[in-house]
N, C-alpha and C positions, 0 to 999 in steps of 0.2 A: 537486654538490659532491663533491670527492674530495681526501682528505688521506692522507698517509703516517702510519704509527705515530710516526715521529720528529716530525712536525708536531703531532700530537695531544699527545704527551708534552710538547712545548715549551709548548703552550697551558695545560696542566694542571700544569706544574712537576713532571712525573713522570719515571720512568726506564723505558726500554724493555728488555724481556726477550724476545728473539727477533729476528725480522727487522725492522729499523727502516724498511725501505723498502716493506713490505707496505702496500697501499692499502685504505682503507675509504671507501665512498660513500653509505652509509645506516646508520641506527640500527635495532637489533632487540633483542628479548628474548634472553637467553642461550640459552634452550631452543629458540628458533626461528631462531637465527642461521645465516646461510649465507655463502658466499663474498662478500667485499666488505662485510660488515656489521661494525658496531662495537657492542659490548655492554658490560655491566658486571656485576660480582658484588659485592654488598654483604651479602646475607642468606645466612648459612651453610646454610639449607635448600636453596639452589639450587647448592651447591658441586658436587654430582654432575654437573651439566650442563657444568661447566668442562672436564671430561675427555672429553666427547662432542660438544661444540658444534662446528659448522662455521664459526662466526664467524671472521673474519680477525683481529680485534683485540678484546681484552677488557680492561677497566679493572678492576683489583683493588686491594685494600688492601696496603700495605707489609707488614703483619703476616701475610698469608696464607702458610701453609706447604703446599706442594704434596705430595700423597700419590701422584701418578701423573703420567706425562708428559702434556703438553697440546700440541695442534696449533696453537692460536692464539698469536699474538704478544701478550704481556702488557704492559700499562702499569701500573706500580706507583705508587700515589699515597697520600697520607695518609688520604683519605676517598673511597672509590670512589663512594658515593652522591652526595655533594655535587659531585664532579667531573663525574659524568654529568649531573647537573641543570644544571650550567653549560653543558655541551655542548648539551643540549636547548634551553636558552634562546638560545644563539648560532645553532643550527640554525633555530629558529623565526624569529629576527630576520632571517636571510638569506632564508628562504622567503617571509616577508611583506614583504620590502623592495621594495614596488612604488612607482612614481612615474609622473608624467605624467598627461595627460588623454585619456581614450579617447572615441571617437565611436561612436554618437551620445550626446549628453547635453544637458541644459538648465541653464544658469547665468544667472540674471537679471542684467541689467546693473548693478543696484545692489548686488549681493552683493560682499563683500570676501573674497578668498581669500589666505591666508598663503603663506609660502614653502614650496617643495618639496612640493606636494600630490600625492595620487593620487586621481583622480576616475574611477571606472569607468563603463563604458557604461551608458546608460539611467538614470543618476543624475539627480535633479531637485533643483536648489538654487534656492529661491525668493527673493523680493525682500527686501533688507535683511538677508540672512543674513551672518554673520561667521564665517569659519573661521580658526583660528589656524595657526601654522606646522606643517608635517609632518603634516597630517591625512590620513587615508586613508578615502575614501568609496567603498565597494565597489559593484559593479553593482546597480542596482535600488533604491537608497536614495532616500528622499524626505525633504527638509529644508524645512520650511514657513517662512512669513514670520517675520522677526525672530528667528530662532534664532541663538544665540551658542554657538560651539564654541571651546574653548581650544586649546592646543598639543598635538600628538601624540595626537589623538583618532582612534580607529578605529571606524568603523561597518561591520560586515560586511553581506553581501548582504541586501537586503530590509528593512533597519531603517527605521522611520518615526518622524520626530520632528515633532510638531505645533508650531504657532505659539507664539512667545514663550518657548520653553523654553531653559534655559541649562545648558550642559555644560562642566565644568571641564577641567583639563589631565590628560593621561595616562589618559583614560577609554576603556574597551573595551566596546562593545555588540555582542552577537552576533546572528546572523541572526534575522529575524522579530520582534524586540523592537519594542514600540510605546511611545514616550515621549510623554506628554501627551495621551492619549486622554481623552474626557470621564469625569469622575467619575460614579458611579452615584447621581445626584441626581434624585429624582422626588417631587413633592408630591401626596399623595392628595386626591382630590376627593370630595364627598358622594355622588356617583353610583357610586363604586367605581373610576373611572378615575384616571389619573395625569397630571399636568402636569410636563413636563421643567423642571428648574431649570438655568438657563444656568451653565456652568462656565467662568468668565472668568479663572481663575488660571493658573498654569503649573507646570512641574516644574523644580527646580534639582538638578542632579547635580554634586556637588563633585569635587575632584581624586582621582585614583587609585582610581576605582570601576570594578568590572567587573559587567556585566549579562548574564545568560545568555540563550540562545535562547528566543524566544517568551514572554519575560517582558513584562508590561504594567505601566506606572507611570502612574496616572491624574493628570491635572492637577487642581489645587485648584479648589474652588468659587470662593473668593476667596483671595488670597495665593498660597502656594506649597506644593507637595508636595516634601519634601526627602529626598535621599539623601546623607548626609554623607560626608566624606573617608574613603577606604579601605574603604568597605563593599563586600561581595561578594554578589551575588544570583545564584542558580543559575537553571537553565532553568525555565520555566513557573511563575514566581512572580507573584502578583498583589498590587500595592501600590495601595491605594485613595486617593481624594482627601484632601488635607491630612494625610497620614501624614508622620511625621518619623522617618527611619531614622538612628540614631546612628552616630558614627564607628566604623569597623572592625567593624561588625556583619556577621555572615554568616547567610544565609538559604538553606536547602536547597530542592530542587525541590518544586513543587506546594504550597508554603506560601501562605497568603493573609492579608492584614492589612486589616481594615476601616477605614473613614474616621476621620480625626482622631486615630488612635492614635500614641503617641510611644514609640519604642524608644531606650533609652539606649545609651551606648558599649559596644562589645564584647559585645553580645547575640548569642546563638547560637540559631537556630531550626532544628529538624530537619525532615525532609521531611514534607509534608502537615500541618504545624501550622496551626491556625486561630486567629486572634486577633480578638476582637470590637472594635468601634469605641469611640472616646472613652475609652481607658484608657492607662495608662503602664506600661512594663516597665523596671525599674531597671537600672542599669549592671551588666553582667556576668551578666545572667539567662540561663539555659540551659533550653531547652524540648525535651523528648524528642519524637521523631517521632510524628506522628499525635495529638498532644495538642491539646486545645482550651482556650484561655485566655479566661476570661470576666470577669476582674476585674483591677484594678490590682495590680501586684506592686511593693512598696516596698523590700523587702529586697534589697540588692545582692549579686551573686555567688552566688545560690542556684540550684539545679537543680530543675526541676518536670517532672511527667509525668502522663499520664492525661487523661480528658475527663469532667467539667471537671478542669483541671490542679490537682494538689495537690503538696505537697513530694515530691521524688523518692523519698526513703527511705520515706515513708508509702505511696506508690504501690507500691513493691516489696513492702512488708509486706502490703498489701492483696491483691496478686496471689498471694502465698503462701497467704493465708487462703482466697481463692477456689479455688485448686487443691486445697485440703483439704476443701472443702464436701461432696463425696460421702462421705468418711470420717466427717466430723462428723455428717452426716445418719444414717449407719448407727449411730453410737454413740448419738445421740439416740433413735432407734427402739428400740435395745436397752434403754436406760434407761427408756423409757416402758413396755416390756413388763415389766420388773422391778417398776416402781411399780405397774402394774396387778395383777401376781401378788400383791404384798404387800398391796394393798387387798383382794383377794379372800380372803386368809387373815387378814384383820383384824390385820395386823402394822403396817401403815402408820400 
């Protein structure tokens, strides 16, 4: 891709300050920009780089007052950050705009493929699979029997979707994710061994969900494991069988949710949060990173921290007390000495 400053300004409804015909063919941070790069300045902390950058074009706010000459051509806009975000989105759309069917691949004769697909090399699409329009199936993906994908679904390289799972519209699943693997179900026997419990349910991922790399979402024992509309799962997240993830919930990396737990809408889980099974987290619950949640949370919109998790402010106070323990110990020892001396002098 190659655009002139004039082209970029037109896209962003901005004005050019400098050479309108200078060209940019890639995006870069302002402190790392070189010839041909397009960057932006939104945070005043980085303004120093505007006067030293080698970027060809820099997007800046209309309100910016220059304090020294700049080499780059400037594009002035109302909001530099949102304008650059728009460019990133357009750049990504162009970069990922793949189409066609590559060889070799396997598509079962019973599968139904929608309009304008991209199917990468070594993809395997099994019997009775249904793909909606404009789906992108990258190389090395496996889609098992009777899987249903909506429109505009993207499976990046190496995604595995087990049988009977359902994925809605505008879903993105990143490399290495596994959708519909067996739930962790084993029945203990009297002799200490375990018998596997068949996991015959599925996973249902609703519209506008994004699933990070190497995340695993287990199929239900019976019924469905749900990831509701708009939820965002980071890399390396474990969702166990029969879990229900509420709408617009976000879960950071390395979090794990045990079986049959239900998360309400707009829940936020920090990295490495652990949630036990068969509980419910209320709408708007926020759990700090590395916390352990062992009971149902009924109060909506509250923040929690610690392991086991307690109210966030209580956890902060507890941390302050813990940090003061050495000083408190010293004071207790001093008081014990005083009491002992008073006892020895028959004053106590």
